[in-house]
N, C-alpha and C positions, 0 to 999 in steps of 0.2 A: 504494500500500500504506500502511496506517495506521502512524503513528509511535508509537501507543499500545501498550505491552506489559504494563503493570501498572495495577491499579485498586484503590482503597479504596472499599468499598461500605458506607455507613453505614445500618444498619437490617436486622433479620433477620426481618421479617414475611413478606409475600408478594413485594413488589417486589425486596427485597434478594437473597434466594436465587435467584430466577429471573434477575435481572440477572447474578449471578455465574456461573450455569450457562450463560447465553447468551454471556457474554463468553468463557468457557472454550471454547465451541464456535467462537468467532471468533478463537481463538488468543491471548487476553488473559488473564493470570493475575490473579485477583481474590481479595481477602480480605474477608470480611464481618465487621463490627463491630456487635454488638447490645448495647444498654444494659441490658436485663433479664438476670437471671442464668441464665434458661433460655429455650428457644424459645417456650414457651407460658405464661410467667409472667404472672399477672393477667389472662388472656384467657378470657372465658366466653360470649360471645354466639354466635349462629348466623349463618350466611351461606350464600349460594348461589354456585355457580360455573357460569356459563352456557357454552353450546357454544363461543363465541368465546374464552373464557378457557381452556377445555380445549384448543382448537386451539393457543393460545400455549404452554401447558404441554407439549403434544406435541412442539413444536420442540426443547425442552430435555430430552425424555425423562422428564418428571415426571407425565404424565397418568395413567398406570396406577397409580402409587403413591398418588396423590391419590384416584383412583376407589375404592381399597380402604377409605378412611375416609368416603366420602360415600354418601348415599342417592339413587339416581336418581329424579328427579321431572320427567319429560318433559312432563307434561300441566299445563295451566293452566285453571282455571275462574274466570270473573268473574261475580259475582252482586251483587244489592243486599241491603240489610239485612233484607229480608223472606224471603230465600232464593231469589228468582227468578233463574234463570240469565240472564246477559246475553251471554256468549260462552264458547265452548269452544275449546281449542287442545291438540293432542296431539303437539306437537313436529314438527320437520322430519325426515322419514325418512332424509335423507342426513347428518344431524348427530347427534353423541352427545347423550344427555340431560343436562339441567341436573342438578347434584349439590347436595344440601343437606347441611350438615355443621356441626359446632362449629368455630368459628374456631381454637380451640386445637388441634384435630385437624389442621386444614390446616397451621398453622404448624409443628407437630411433623413431619408427613409431609414437608414441603418441606425442613425443616432436616436431617432424617435422610438424605433423598435427596441433598441437596447435599453433605453430609459424605462420603457413600458414593462420590461422584464425585471425591473428592480435593480439594474446595474447603474451605479453612479458614474456620471460623466462631469468632470470639472473643466470649465473653459478658462481661457486666459492664463494657462499654466505652462510657461516655457521652461523646459528642463535646462538647467545649467550644470548640474553635477550629480553624481551618485557615488556613494561610498558603501562598500560591501563589508560585512562582518561575518563571523562564524555562524550566526543564526538568522541573518537577513540582510536587506539592503535598504539604504535611506536615500531618497531623492531630494534634491534641493531645486527650487524653482526661482525664476527671476524676481518674483514678488517677495522673496524672502521666506516663504513657507516651505515646509518639509513634509514628507510622507514616507512611511516605512512599511515593508511587507517581506514575505519570504523570498520572493523573486521580483525582478524587474524585466519587463518585456519591451523591447524597442520596436514600436510600430510607427516610428516617426519619419518614414518616407526616405526618398532618395538622398536627401541631405541630412541624414540621421545624426543626431548628437550622440545617441546611445552607441552607435557604431564606433565613434571615435573614443568613447569611454572604454569600450571593450578592447579596442586596438588603436592606439594613437597613430599608427602607420597605415590604417585601413585606407583603401582607395576611395575616391569620390566618383561621382558620375562622369561618364565620358560622352563627349559630343559626337553625334552620329553623322555629321556632314550636311544636314538639311535643317531648315527652319520650317516649322509646322504652322499651317493656317487652316481655317475652316470658315464656312459661311452658309448662308441660306439664300436661295434664289428661287424665283418663279420656275415652275416645272413644265411650262408649256412646251410641247414638241420634244421633250426629253424622255427617252425610254426609261421608265422606272416602274417596274411592276411592284405592287404593294407587297410588303414583307420580304423584299429582296435587297441585299447589299451588293453594290456593283464595285468592281475593282478594274480600272482601265489603265493598262500599262503601255508605255511608249517612251518618248524622250522625257516625259514627265508622268508621274503617277497621280491618279485621282481616284478617290473612293467617294461613293455617294449613295443615298437612299431617299425614298419619298416619304414625307410626312403625310398624316391623314388628310390634311387640307390641300394636298397637291404640291406644296412647295418641296424643294429639294435641299437636303442637308448635304454639303460636300466637305471633303477634307483633302488637302494636298500638301505637297512639299516643295520648297524652293531651295535648290542646292546653294550652299554658301560656305566658302572656306573659313569665313570669320565666325567664330562661335559666339554670337551675340547672346546676352542674357535675356530672359523673358521681359525684364523691365526695359531693356534697350529696344527690343522688338516693338513693344507697345508704345514706346516714345516716338516712333516714326509714324507720321500720319497714315491712316488707313488707305487714303487715296494713292499714296506713293507705293505702298505694297501692292495694291490692286493693279497699278500700272505695270509693275514688274511681273506679277503673276499672269496677267493677260498676255504679255509678250512670251512668257514661257509656255503657256498653253495654247498659243496660236496654232490652229490646224488640228488640235486635239479634240476628238469627239468623246464626250460632250463638254470637255473642259472649257473650250473656247466659248460656248454658249453660256454655260453657268457663270463663268467669270465675268462675261459681258453684262449679265443681268444682276450681278451682286453689287449692291450699293455699299459705300464705306461704312454705314451704320450697321450693316449686317455681316461685316467681316470680323472673324475671331482670329486675332494674332496670338497664337498659342505660345510660341517661343521655340527654342532649340529642341530638336529631338535628342533625348539623352537616354542612356542606359547605364546600369551598373556593371562594371567588369567583375570578374570572379572575386568574391570577398573571402579572404583566407580564413578569418575567424568569425563564426556566427554566434559564438557564445564564450563567456568566461565567467567562471564561478557561478554566481546567481543571476547573471544578466544574459539575455538572449535576444537575437534579432528575428523579426518576422516581417513578411511582406516586402515592400520595396526597399526597406532598409537593408535587407539581405540579398535580394535578387530582383531588381527592377529591370525587366526586359524593355526594350523600346516599344513605343506605341505601335510599331509595325507588327508586333506579335498579336495584337488584339487580346492579350492574355494578362495584362498587368493586374487588373482587379480580380480576375478569376484565380490567378496563382496566389494572390495575397489571401483570399478566402480559404483556399486549399491548405496553405501553410498554417493558418491560424487554427484550423480544426486538427491538423496533424500534431501540432505542438501540444494542444490540450489533451489529445489521446495519450501522448507520450508521458506527460506530467501525471495523468490519471493512473497509468499502469506501472510506472517505474519508481523506485523508492527515493531516489535523490535527484535534485535538479541536474547535476552533472550527467547522470545516466540518461535522464529524459532528454536533455538537450542534444547529447551525442546521437541518440536514436532518431530524434527529429531531423537532425542534419543528414543522417544516413538515408532516411526515407525521402527527403526532399531535394537534395543537391543534384542528383542525376537528372531528374525531370526538369527542374528549372534551368539547368545548364543547357539541355537540349533545346528548349524553347527559346532561350536567349540567343543561342547560336544561329537558329533559323531566322530570328528577327534581325540579327546583325547582317546576314546575307541580303535580306530585303533592303536594309538601309543602304548598302553599297549600290544596289540597283537604283534606288531613288536618287542617290547622289551622282549617278552616272559613272560609277566605278566598278560595275559588276564583272566586266570582262566577258568571256564567252558564257552565255547562259545555258545551263543544263536544260534538258527536256522538262517541261512543266509536269509535276506529278498530278495524278488524278485527284479529284476531291476526296475520295475515300482515303487515299494515301496521305493527303495533306491534313485532314481534319480528324480522322478516326483516333490516332494515338493521343490526341489532345482532348477532344471533346468527350470521348468515352471514359475518361478517367473517373473512377468511382472510389469514394472513401467509405470504408465499412467501419462505422463508429463502434459497432459491437465487437469487432475483432480486437484481440488483445495484442499489445505491443510488447515485444521482448527486447532485452538489451543486446 
């Protein structure tokens, strides 16, 4: 039986609330500490939650509440820049559909559900330090307050403070060679079947899907040698970015049409596409990383939120079944590292293609080959974890 009874969870995005819910199911009381003043503060991009991520949310009873804020997009169409279809995929009949949604909506849905389950979430709590002892760990926050528990879980994202406390030499996020943008445009004359996500490859990549009202949500990449920060990207007038994007997508079907119809007010300047390189140390003593803090693949994977949810549940299973934090953390890393490394490597290859550095392209895999190993991943909560 585990010796862990309490946990501090640093970060209130996806991994933090799911970790707290999973720990509660494992009999461990967790408190979530979020640096922002609200659950969705400063969050505006779109994301997708794949079937494997929904499976993980189902373990903690959160799938249905998240489904209410998402748009089902079970289908995928891959095409070239001329509009020629290369592959069609209509989802796996045995799996729930992928959901597309605003990141802010996902954060708020998870936070509300977590609070409704009796898990405390404290906002405006920026972690600045953590000190471990033989029986626990004490966190110090920027407002001068402290909190103590048996373990501390770093779910604080790609720029994790906990990661540097575990390993001062830990790597930080790496720029993927492109700046990410999104937008909303009228969908007249643009092929977009309801419930289908489109990926159009060519000199430039564009993804898009249709909203219920007929408008099109699109997301694209602008190759850039200079790794601008998100703040620097947003400081440039949207009209200037639109001019550059329209030039890049000239002749691209349907990129040219969608960019021409996007007005500056509907452009989302997301920022640099980043990912975490291999993180050597996921844990030390009573502290452990989960989600993007340990393994953030770039957005090209479409798996960031889903992998975070998976890891949160697996961490809780390990803490439930193994007697010490060290044994639980080692088992958790053993279960998760191969899978997240595989998905991150695939996303890195996609980033090279988006940045125009792919070289000779291999034959495109079938949808079954591409999605089955990722989407069919199932976590068996009732299975026991061994050291």
